C-alpha positions as a Markdown table, in Angstrom:
| # | Residue | x | y | z |
|---|---|---|---|---|
| 1 | Met | 0.0 | 0.1 | 0.0 |
| 2 | Thr | 1.6 | 3.5 | -1.2 |
| 3 | Val | 0.0 | 6.4 | 0.2 |
| 4 | Thr | 1.5 | 9.8 | -0.1 |
| 5 | Asn | 1.1 | 13.0 | 2.1 |
| 6 | Ile | 1.0 | 11.2 | 5.4 |
| 7 | Leu | 0.5 | 14.1 | 8.1 |
| 8 | Leu | 0.8 | 11.9 | 11.1 |
| 9 | Ser | 1.0 | 8.4 | 12.0 |
| 10 | Gly | 2.2 | 6.1 | 14.8 |
| 11 | Val | 1.9 | 2.8 | 16.7 |
| 12 | Val | -1.5 | 2.2 | 18.5 |
| 13 | Gly | -3.5 | -0.7 | 19.9 |
| 14 | Ser | -1.9 | -3.0 | 22.5 |
| 15 | Thr | 1.5 | -1.8 | 22.1 |
| 16 | Ala | 0.7 | 1.8 | 22.9 |
| 17 | Tyr | -1.5 | 0.7 | 25.8 |
| 18 | Gly | 1.3 | -1.5 | 27.2 |
| 19 | Leu | -0.8 | -4.6 | 27.1 |
| 20 | Ala | 1.0 | -6.1 | 24.3 |
| 21 | His | 2.5 | -9.7 | 24.8 |
| 22 | Glu | 4.9 | -11.9 | 22.8 |
| 23 | Gly | 3.3 | -12.5 | 19.3 |
| 24 | Ser | 0.9 | -9.6 | 19.5 |
| 25 | Asp | 0.3 | -7.6 | 16.3 |
| 26 | Val | 1.7 | -4.2 | 16.0 |
| 27 | Asp | -1.0 | -1.7 | 14.8 |
| 28 | Arg | -0.5 | 1.5 | 13.2 |
| 29 | Leu | -2.9 | 4.4 | 12.5 |
| 30 | Gly | -2.5 | 7.6 | 10.6 |
| 31 | Leu | -3.9 | 10.3 | 8.4 |
| 32 | Phe | -3.1 | 11.7 | 5.0 |
| 33 | Ala | -4.2 | 14.6 | 2.8 |
| 34 | Ala | -5.5 | 13.8 | -0.5 |
| 35 | Pro | -4.2 | 16.3 | -3.2 |
| 36 | Thr | -6.8 | 19.2 | -3.0 |
| 37 | Glu | -7.3 | 19.0 | -6.8 |
| 38 | Glu | -8.5 | 15.7 | -6.7 |
| 39 | Leu | -11.3 | 16.7 | -4.5 |
| 40 | His | -12.9 | 18.6 | -7.2 |
| 41 | Gly | -13.3 | 15.9 | -9.6 |
| 42 | Leu | -16.3 | 13.5 | -10.6 |
| 43 | His | -14.9 | 10.8 | -8.4 |
| 44 | Thr | -13.5 | 11.6 | -5.2 |
| 45 | Pro | -10.4 | 9.6 | -3.9 |
| 46 | Lys | -10.7 | 7.0 | -1.1 |
| 47 | Glu | -11.0 | 8.2 | 2.2 |
| 48 | Ser | -9.4 | 5.3 | 4.0 |
| 49 | His | -6.6 | 2.6 | 3.1 |
| 50 | Val | -6.2 | -0.5 | 5.3 |
| 51 | Ser | -3.5 | -3.1 | 5.1 |
| 52 | Thr | -2.7 | -6.2 | 7.0 |
| 53 | Ala | 0.9 | -6.6 | 6.0 |
| 54 | Pro | 1.8 | -4.5 | 8.1 |
| 55 | Asp | -1.5 | -3.7 | 10.1 |
| 56 | Leu | -1.9 | -0.3 | 9.0 |
| 57 | Thr | -5.0 | 2.1 | 8.9 |
| 58 | Leu | -4.7 | 5.6 | 7.0 |
| 59 | His | -7.8 | 8.1 | 6.9 |
| 60 | Glu | -7.9 | 11.0 | 4.8 |
| 61 | Ala | -7.8 | 14.3 | 6.7 |
| 62 | Ala | -11.4 | 15.2 | 6.5 |
| 63 | Lys | -12.7 | 11.8 | 7.4 |
| 64 | Trp | -10.2 | 11.7 | 10.5 |
| 65 | Cys | -11.5 | 14.9 | 11.6 |
| 66 | Arg | -15.3 | 13.8 | 11.5 |
| 67 | Leu | -14.5 | 10.6 | 13.3 |
| 68 | Ala | -12.6 | 12.6 | 16.0 |
| 69 | Leu | -15.3 | 15.2 | 16.4 |
| 70 | Gly | -17.7 | 12.1 | 16.7 |
| 71 | Gly | -15.7 | 10.9 | 19.6 |
| 72 | Asn | -14.4 | 7.8 | 17.9 |
| 73 | Pro | -12.0 | 6.3 | 20.5 |
| 74 | Thr | -9.7 | 4.5 | 17.7 |
| 75 | Val | -8.8 | 7.6 | 15.8 |
| 76 | Met | -8.7 | 9.7 | 19.0 |
| 77 | Glu | -5.8 | 7.9 | 20.4 |
| 78 | Leu | -3.7 | 9.1 | 17.4 |
| 79 | Val | -3.3 | 12.4 | 18.9 |
| 80 | Trp | -2.6 | 11.4 | 22.3 |
| 81 | Leu | 0.3 | 9.1 | 21.8 |
| 82 | Pro | 3.6 | 9.2 | 23.8 |
| 83 | Asp | 6.1 | 11.0 | 21.7 |
| 84 | Glu | 8.3 | 7.8 | 21.0 |
| 85 | Leu | 5.2 | 6.0 | 19.3 |
| 86 | Tyr | 5.0 | 8.6 | 16.3 |
| 87 | Glu | 6.6 | 7.3 | 13.2 |
| 88 | Val | 5.6 | 10.2 | 11.1 |
| 89 | Arg | 5.1 | 13.8 | 12.3 |
| 90 | Thr | 4.9 | 16.8 | 10.0 |
| 91 | Pro | 4.2 | 20.6 | 10.7 |
| 92 | Leu | 0.7 | 20.0 | 9.9 |
| 93 | Gly | 0.5 | 16.9 | 11.9 |
| 94 | Asp | 1.8 | 18.9 | 14.9 |
| 95 | Glu | -0.8 | 21.5 | 14.3 |
| 96 | Leu | -3.4 | 19.0 | 14.7 |
| 97 | Leu | -1.8 | 17.6 | 18.0 |
| 98 | Gly | -2.1 | 21.4 | 19.0 |
| 99 | Ile | -5.8 | 21.4 | 18.8 |
| 100 | Arg | -6.5 | 18.0 | 20.1 |
| 101 | Glu | -8.2 | 19.4 | 23.3 |
| 102 | Thr | -10.8 | 21.1 | 21.0 |
| 103 | Leu | -12.0 | 17.9 | 19.5 |
| 104 | Pro | -13.9 | 16.0 | 22.1 |
| 105 | Ser | -17.4 | 16.9 | 23.3 |
| 106 | Ala | -19.0 | 15.4 | 26.4 |
| 107 | Arg | -22.1 | 13.7 | 24.9 |
| 108 | Arg | -20.2 | 12.2 | 22.1 |
| 109 | Val | -17.3 | 11.0 | 24.1 |
| 110 | Arg | -19.7 | 9.4 | 26.5 |
| 111 | Asp | -21.8 | 7.6 | 23.9 |
| 112 | Ala | -18.9 | 6.5 | 21.9 |
| 113 | Tyr | -16.7 | 5.1 | 24.6 |
| 114 | Leu | -19.6 | 3.5 | 26.5 |
| 115 | Gly | -21.1 | 2.5 | 23.4 |
| 116 | Tyr | -18.0 | 0.5 | 22.3 |
| 117 | Ala | -17.4 | -0.8 | 25.9 |
| 118 | Thr | -21.1 | -2.1 | 25.7 |
| 119 | Gln | -20.4 | -3.9 | 22.3 |
| 120 | Gln | -17.4 | -5.5 | 23.8 |
| 121 | Phe | -19.8 | -6.9 | 26.6 |
| 122 | Arg | -22.0 | -8.3 | 24.2 |
| 123 | Lys | -19.2 | -10.0 | 22.4 |
| 124 | Leu | -18.1 | -11.3 | 25.7 |
| 125 | Arg | -21.6 | -12.9 | 26.3 |
| 126 | Asn | -21.9 | -14.1 | 22.8 |
| 127 | Arg | -18.5 | -16.0 | 22.5 |
| 128 | Gly | -18.4 | -16.9 | 26.2 |
| 129 | Asp | -18.3 | -20.6 | 27.0 |
| 130 | Gly | -16.7 | -20.6 | 30.3 |
| 131 | Thr | -13.3 | -21.8 | 28.7 |
| 132 | Pro | -10.4 | -20.1 | 30.1 |
| 133 | Ala | -8.1 | -21.6 | 27.9 |
| 134 | Gly | -7.8 | -21.8 | 24.1 |
| 135 | Gly | -8.9 | -19.6 | 21.3 |
| 136 | Thr | -12.3 | -18.7 | 22.6 |
| 137 | Gly | -10.7 | -17.9 | 26.2 |
| 138 | Arg | -8.1 | -15.8 | 24.6 |
| 139 | Arg | -10.7 | -13.7 | 22.6 |
| 140 | Ile | -13.1 | -13.1 | 25.6 |
| 141 | Ala | -9.7 | -12.0 | 27.6 |
| 142 | Lys | -8.9 | -9.7 | 24.9 |
| 143 | His | -12.5 | -8.2 | 24.6 |
| 144 | Ala | -12.6 | -7.8 | 28.3 |
| 145 | Arg | -9.4 | -5.8 | 28.5 |
| 146 | His | -10.7 | -3.6 | 25.5 |
| 147 | Leu | -13.8 | -3.0 | 27.7 |
| 148 | Lys | -11.9 | -1.9 | 30.7 |
| 149 | Arg | -9.7 | 0.1 | 28.8 |
| 150 | Leu | -12.5 | 1.8 | 26.8 |
| 151 | Cys | -14.4 | 2.7 | 30.1 |
| 152 | Thr | -11.2 | 4.1 | 31.8 |
| 153 | Gln | -9.9 | 6.0 | 29.1 |
| 154 | Gly | -13.3 | 7.2 | 28.1 |
| 155 | Tyr | -13.9 | 8.4 | 31.5 |
| 156 | Glu | -10.7 | 10.1 | 31.9 |
| 157 | Leu | -11.3 | 12.2 | 28.6 |
| 158 | Tyr | -14.9 | 13.0 | 29.8 |
| 159 | Ala | -13.8 | 14.1 | 33.3 |
| 160 | Thr | -10.5 | 15.9 | 32.5 |
| 161 | Gly | -10.3 | 16.6 | 28.8 |
| 162 | His | -7.1 | 14.5 | 28.6 |
| 163 | Leu | -6.5 | 11.1 | 27.4 |
| 164 | Thr | -3.7 | 8.9 | 28.9 |
| 165 | Ile | -3.0 | 6.2 | 26.2 |
| 166 | Arg | -0.7 | 3.8 | 28.3 |
| 167 | Val | -2.7 | 2.2 | 31.0 |
| 168 | Glu | -1.9 | 2.3 | 34.4 |
| 169 | Asp | -1.0 | -1.1 | 36.0 |
| 170 | Pro | -1.3 | -3.4 | 32.9 |
| 171 | Glu | -1.3 | -6.5 | 35.0 |
| 172 | Ser | -4.7 | -5.7 | 36.4 |
| 173 | Tyr | -6.1 | -5.8 | 32.9 |
| 174 | His | -4.7 | -9.0 | 32.2 |
| 175 | Arg | -6.0 | -10.3 | 35.4 |
| 176 | Phe | -9.5 | -8.9 | 34.6 |
| 177 | Gly | -9.3 | -10.6 | 31.2 |
| 178 | Glu | -8.5 | -13.9 | 32.8 |
| 179 | Arg | -11.4 | -13.5 | 35.3 |
| 180 | Val | -13.8 | -12.5 | 32.5 |
| 181 | Ala | -12.6 | -15.5 | 30.4 |
| 182 | Ala | -13.7 | -18.0 | 33.1 |
| 183 | Asp | -17.0 | -16.0 | 33.6 |
| 184 | Pro | -18.0 | -13.4 | 31.0 |
| 185 | Glu | -20.8 | -12.0 | 33.3 |
| 186 | Ala | -17.8 | -10.8 | 35.8 |
| 187 | Ala | -17.4 | -7.7 | 33.3 |
| 188 | Gln | -20.9 | -6.5 | 34.0 |
| 189 | Pro | -20.2 | -4.7 | 37.4 |
| 190 | Leu | -17.1 | -2.8 | 35.8 |
| 191 | Leu | -19.4 | -1.6 | 32.8 |
| 192 | Arg | -22.1 | -0.5 | 35.3 |
| 193 | His | -19.8 | 1.1 | 37.5 |
| 194 | Phe | -18.5 | 3.3 | 34.9 |
| 195 | Glu | -22.0 | 4.1 | 33.5 |
| 196 | Glu | -22.9 | 5.4 | 37.0 |
| 197 | Lys | -19.5 | 7.5 | 37.1 |
| 198 | Phe | -20.4 | 9.1 | 33.8 |
| 199 | Ala | -23.7 | 9.9 | 34.8 |
| 200 | Glu | -22.9 | 11.5 | 38.0 |
| 201 | Thr | -19.9 | 13.2 | 36.8 |
| 202 | Arg | -20.1 | 16.9 | 35.2 |
| 203 | Ser | -17.7 | 16.8 | 32.2 |
| 204 | Val | -15.2 | 19.6 | 31.5 |
| 205 | Leu | -15.9 | 19.2 | 27.8 |
| 206 | Pro | -18.6 | 21.1 | 25.9 |
| 207 | Asp | -21.6 | 19.4 | 25.4 |
| 208 | Gln | -21.5 | 19.6 | 21.7 |
| 209 | Pro | -18.4 | 19.7 | 19.6 |
| 210 | Asp | -17.0 | 23.0 | 18.4 |
| 211 | Glu | -15.8 | 22.5 | 14.9 |
| 212 | Thr | -14.1 | 25.6 | 14.6 |
| 213 | Ala | -10.5 | 24.6 | 15.1 |
| 214 | Ala | -10.8 | 21.3 | 13.0 |
| 215 | Glu | -12.3 | 23.3 | 10.2 |
| 216 | Ala | -9.5 | 25.9 | 10.2 |
| 217 | Trp | -6.9 | 23.3 | 10.4 |
| 218 | Leu | -8.4 | 21.2 | 7.5 |
| 219 | Arg | -8.5 | 24.4 | 5.3 |
| 220 | Arg | -4.8 | 25.1 | 6.1 |
| 221 | Val | -4.2 | 21.2 | 4.7 |
| 222 | Arg | -6.3 | 22.0 | 1.6 |
| 223 | Arg | -4.3 | 25.1 | 0.9 |
| 224 | His | -1.1 | 23.6 | 1.5 |
| 225 | Tyr | -1.6 | 20.6 | -0.8 |
| 226 | Tyr | -3.4 | 22.7 | -3.6 |
| 227 | Thr | -0.4 | 25.0 | -3.7 |
| 228 | Ala | 2.0 | 22.3 | -3.7 |
| 229 | Gln | 0.5 | 20.3 | -6.6 |
| 230 | Glu | 0.3 | 23.6 | -8.8 |
| 231 | Ala | 4.1 | 24.1 | -8.1 |
| 232 | Ser | 4.9 | 20.7 | -9.2 |
| 233 | Ala | 2.6 | 20.9 | -12.3 |
């Protein structure tokens, strides 16, 4: 997969969270800018490129902004990574890091993170067979770790406006995964606990997203790549 004009990319997923084990996949996420001229034609360019060798997902800048403003947990982590996990950083990428605190909003963060956590719980129930070992048990433990992480990170973002990607006490996540692999219903108290914490906490985030900063950044991206293409023509 060859994608040009990558603005920002880095290592995400279990490696970033501090939950990777030997043999874990290394996931990468990034965003790129389509040449501005191509956005005016009859057929617009692809908004996402995904490969599995290596595991890499790249979203076009406008799509990434829409997902981030919607509170999407997966894309949101890209702008909160520890510095050492970035593999591509450009001036426009750094500008995006500079406006990351303007992207989340209370309702969308709550709905997205709790929504994804609830999906994980459903997967636990659907796949749970009480088997702590083997493929099914490993999948259940993985979904359980995701559930706990989504709840913890989502609540932090909702309550403080900041997002810590590397989890505190990774071993507690692995123990939780093993416990839930043995009994998927063991995840329900944690999910209910965070539902209550979200409900009783007044968020520092605005209730609705303010698209002003993202819109201004995206227009700078469009100007930059329109000028660059004209100069090379």
